[in-house]
C-alpha positions in Angstrom: 20.8 -5.4 7.2 18.8 -2.2 6.6 16.5 -0.9 8.8 12.8 -1.9 8.0 11.0 1.4 6.4 8.8 3.2 9.2 5.3 2.7 8.2 3.5 6.0 7.2 0.9 5.8 10.3 4.0 6.4 12.4 2.8 10.3 12.0 -0.5 11.1 10.4 -2.5 14.2 9.5 -6.0 13.8 11.1 -8.9 14.0 8.7 -10.7 17.4 9.0 -13.6 18.6 7.5 -13.4 21.3 5.4 -9.8 21.3 5.7 -7.9 18.0 4.2 -9.5 17.9 0.7 -7.0 17.4 -2.3 -5.5 20.6 -2.2 -4.3 20.9 1.4 -3.1 17.1 0.8 -0.7 18.2 -2.3 0.2 21.3 -0.1 1.2 19.3 2.7 3.2 16.7 0.6 5.5 19.7 -0.2 6.5 19.5 3.3 6.6 15.9 3.7 6.4 12.8 1.6 6.4 10.1 4.4 3.4 11.3 6.4 -0.1 9.4 6.1 -2.8 11.6 5.1 -6.8 11.2 5.2 -9.6 12.4 3.4 -12.2 14.4 5.3 -15.0 12.1 6.9 -16.9 11.1 3.6 -20.8 9.1 3.9 -20.6 5.9 3.0 -24.1 5.9 2.0 -22.8 8.7 -0.4 -19.9 6.8 -2.1 -22.5 3.8 -2.5 -24.7 6.1 -4.1 -22.2 7.5 -6.4 -22.5 11.2 -5.1 -18.8 11.3 -3.8 -16.8 11.1 -6.7 -15.2 14.7 -6.1 -14.6 13.5 -2.5 -12.4 10.6 -3.6 -10.4 12.4 -6.2 -6.7 12.8 -5.6 -3.3 13.5 -7.2 -0.7 10.7 -7.0 1.6 12.7 -5.1 -0.8 12.5 -2.0 -0.2 9.1 -1.5 0.0 7.5 0.7 -3.7 8.3 1.7 -6.2 6.7 3.5 -10.0 7.5 3.1 -12.1 7.8 6.5 -15.9 6.8 6.3 -18.7 7.9 8.5 -21.7 5.5 8.6 -23.2 2.5 11.0 -24.7 0.3 8.5 -22.0 -2.8 7.7 -23.4 -3.5 4.3 -22.7 0.1 3.3 -19.6 0.3 4.9 -18.4 -2.7 3.2 -19.3 -1.4 -0.1 -17.9 2.2 0.5 -14.8 0.7 1.7 -14.5 -1.8 -1.4 -14.8 1.4 -3.5 -12.1 3.1 -1.5 -9.7 0.2 -2.1 -10.6 0.1 -5.7 -9.6 3.7 -5.8 -6.4 3.5 -4.5 -6.5 4.2 -0.9 -3.9 2.5 1.1 -6.4 2.3 4.6 -10.0 2.9 5.1 -10.8 4.4 8.8 -14.2 4.2 10.3 -15.2 7.3 12.2 -16.4 6.6 15.9 -15.1 9.9 17.1 -17.0 12.6 15.6 -19.5 14.4 18.1 -21.3 16.7 16.1 -25.1 16.7 16.3 -26.1 15.2 12.8 -23.6 12.5 13.6 -25.1 11.7 16.9 -28.8 12.0 15.7 -27.6 9.7 12.8 -26.2 7.0 15.2 -22.8 7.3 14.2 -19.3 8.8 15.2 -18.8 9.2 18.6 -22.2 7.5 19.2 -20.9 4.3 18.0 -18.6 4.0 21.3 -21.9 3.1 23.1 -22.2 0.0 20.5 -19.1 -1.9 20.3 -20.5 -5.1 18.9 -22.2 -3.0 16.1 -18.8 -1.4 15.3 -17.4 -4.6 15.4 -19.7 -6.1 12.8 -18.9 -2.7 10.6 -15.1 -3.5 10.8 -15.5 -7.2 9.7 -17.7 -6.6 6.7 -15.3 -4.1 5.7 -12.2 -6.0 6.3 -13.9 -8.8 4.6 -14.6 -6.4 1.6 -11.6 -4.4 0.8 -8.7 -5.9 1.3 -6.5 -3.2 2.9 -6.1 -2.1 6.3 -9.2 -1.2 8.3 -8.9 1.3 11.1 -11.0 2.9 13.7 -10.3 6.2 14.9 -12.4 7.2 18.3 -12.5 8.9 21.9 -11.9 7.8 25.4 -15.5 7.3 25.1 -18.8 9.0 25.9 -18.7 11.8 28.6 -20.3 9.8 31.6 -19.4 6.3 29.9 -15.8 7.0 29.4 -14.3 4.5 32.0 -11.0 2.4 31.4 -13.1 -0.9 31.4 -15.5 0.1 28.6 -12.6 1.7 26.6 -10.7 -1.4 27.0 -13.8 -3.5 26.1 -14.1 -1.3 22.8 -10.8 -1.6 21.3 -10.8 -5.5 22.0 -14.0 -5.6 20.2 -12.8 -3.9 16.7 -9.5 -5.4 17.2 -10.9 -8.9 17.3 -13.0 -7.9 14.2 -9.8 -7.3 12.4 -8.9 -3.7 12.8 -5.3 -3.4 12.1 -4.9 0.0 14.3 -6.9 2.2 16.5 -6.4 6.0 16.6 -7.4 7.5 20.0 -8.5 11.1 20.8 -7.3 11.6 24.3 -10.6 13.1 25.3 -14.4 11.8 25.8 -17.3 13.2 23.5 -19.5 15.5 24.9 -22.8 14.9 23.0 -26.0 16.9 23.2 -24.3 19.9 24.8 -21.2 20.7 22.7 -20.5 21.3 19.5 -17.0 19.6 17.4 -15.3 23.2 17.9 -15.9 22.8 21.8 -15.2 19.2 21.8 -11.8 19.7 21.0 -11.3 22.0 23.6 -13.6 21.9 27.0 -13.4 18.0 27.6 -10.1 17.6 29.2 -7.0 15.5 27.3 -6.0 12.8 29.1 -3.0 11.6 27.4 -2.2 9.1 30.1 -4.9 6.9 29.3 -4.2 6.7 25.6 -0.5 5.7 26.8 -2.0 3.3 29.3 -4.1 1.6 26.4 -1.1 1.0 24.2 0.8 -0.4 27.3 -1.8 -2.8 28.0 -2.4 -3.8 24.3 1.0 -4.0 22.9 0.0 -6.5 19.9 -2.4 -3.6 18.6 -0.7 -0.5 17.2 -2.3 2.5 19.0 -2.0 5.9 17.5 -2.1 9.0 20.0 -4.2 11.9 18.8 -5.3 14.7 20.9 -3.7 18.4 21.5 -0.4 18.0 19.5 0.7 21.5 18.7 4.6 20.6 17.7 6.6 18.4 16.1 8.7 18.1 19.6 5.2 17.3 21.2 4.4 14.6 18.8 7.9 12.6 19.0 7.2 12.8 22.6 4.4 10.2 22.5 6.8 8.4 20.2 9.4 7.7 22.8 9.8 6.3 26.2 8.3 3.3 28.0 4.6 4.1 27.4 5.2 5.4 23.9 2.3 4.8 21.4 3.0 3.0 17.8 2.0 6.7 16.0 1.1 9.8 16.5 -2.0 12.1 14.6 -1.7 15.8 14.3 -4.7 17.8 13.5 -5.1 21.4 13.2 -1.1 22.4 14.1 -0.4 20.7 10.9 -3.2 22.9 8.9 -2.7 26.0 11.0 1.3 26.1 11.3 2.7 23.6 8.7 6.3 25.0 8.5 6.4 23.9 12.0 6.6 20.2 10.4 9.0 21.1 7.9 11.7 18.7 9.6 9.1 15.8 10.2 10.5 13.6 7.0 13.9 13.8 8.6 12.9 13.3 12.4 10.1 10.7 11.8 11.2 8.9 8.8 14.6 9.2 8.3 14.9 10.7 4.6 15.1 14.0 3.3 12.1 16.3 3.5 10.9 17.6 0.2 10.9 21.4 1.2 13.5 24.1 0.4 12.1 27.2 2.1 8.6 28.8 2.6 9.0 30.9 -0.8 9.4 28.1 -2.8 6.6 26.2 -1.3 4.3 29.3 -1.9 5.5 29.8 -5.4 4.4 26.0 -6.1 1.3 26.6 -4.4 0.6 29.5 -7.1 1.7 27.7 -10.0 -1.0 24.7 -8.9 -3.7 27.6 -8.4 -2.9 29.0 -11.9 -3.1 25.7 -13.5 -6.3 24.8 -11.5 -7.9 28.2 -12.6 -6.7 27.4 -16.2 -8.8 24.4 -16.1 -12.0 26.1 -14.8 -11.3 26.1 -11.0 -11.5 28.3 -8.3 -7.8 29.3 -7.6 -9.0 30.0 -3.7 -9.7 26.8 -3.5 -6.0 26.1 -3.7 -4.3 29.1 -2.0 -6.8 28.7 1.1 -4.9 26.1 2.3 -1.6 27.2 2.6 -2.4 30.6 4.5 -0.5 29.1 7.8 2.7 29.1 5.4 3.0 32.5 7.1 2.2 31.9 10.6 4.8 33.9 12.7 6.5 35.6 9.8 6.7 39.3 9.9 4.1 41.0 7.8 2.0 38.1 7.6 -1.2 39.4 8.3 -0.9 41.6 5.1 0.4 38.5 3.0 -2.3 36.4 4.2 -4.8 39.1 3.3 -3.3 39.3 -0.2 -3.5 35.6 -0.9 -7.0 35.2 0.7 -8.3 38.4 -1.7 -8.3 35.5 -4.5 -11.7 34.6 -3.3 -13.2 37.9 -4.7 -10.5 38.9 -7.2 -8.9 36.3 -8.9 -5.6 37.2 -10.2 -2.0 36.7 -9.2 0.2 39.8 -9.9 -0.1 41.0 -6.2 0.9 37.6 -4.7 4.2 38.4 -5.5 4.4 40.6 -2.6 3.0 38.2 -0.4 5.8 35.4 -1.6 8.4 38.2 -0.9 7.9 38.2 3.1 8.8 34.5 3.0 12.2 34.9 1.6 14.8 33.7 4.0 17.2 36.5 5.3 
């Protein structure tokens, strides 16, 4: 009997504002067809008001693709989740981890970890409305209120409400003193607490998130007696995407789509040309592929050449940037 297919959430690329738009997702699909990808967080109210059309646009190759929502109103979240499911997203995630001042002021994002019953109401409404998996991405808690009992109570509440999985960033959120960037660095990583949660709640798939810098580190979270069901990688996948070129083979037991870096770069350039022909800014496409040159000799000059599309659209000089990617 053949082994069951590996679920896409076994490895996911985190939702990242101003990064995981449709062009980055298309680009990452040149490296992996198996990973679950996410939109950046989209406000539920914007979707319901019809102001989020561009944020919901995607190409078929981007699937499997999840929509992350921001908000705290069960009615709005249910309507947005239904719109997302109708648009073809395979999962709808509720953001309970964003530590930005704007999110905290609006009483959503990480601030919602103080309101597990409210989150449970939101999840239940989303589950009832959309017919696809609903998940919650959150932190260990809010600093000062990030003890084990509170974390487990939060997870139990959202699970009872129907959440299919939770994605746990292994840091507390510091609200009122640190912005989002500092919140990714300053609060210490507490990976063992996420693994302890997975061990304590075996009936609920727990995904580990936070500080994963390589495919080997990702796989370490997926193995051993305290393994999590899945792992989510953020900025490492954006800053050094080629480091994940063997992802499909290692995690999903399938051949990866990429040949070499130069092949991927040429595909990006063709997409940028097509985007420009349709009236778009080619830099919107190429800005997401600069990490392809990470660690390559001559990378700085090559990245500058590609980035120059923001100022001088044109593709002649990019051939030199691609040339430095050719395998010896």
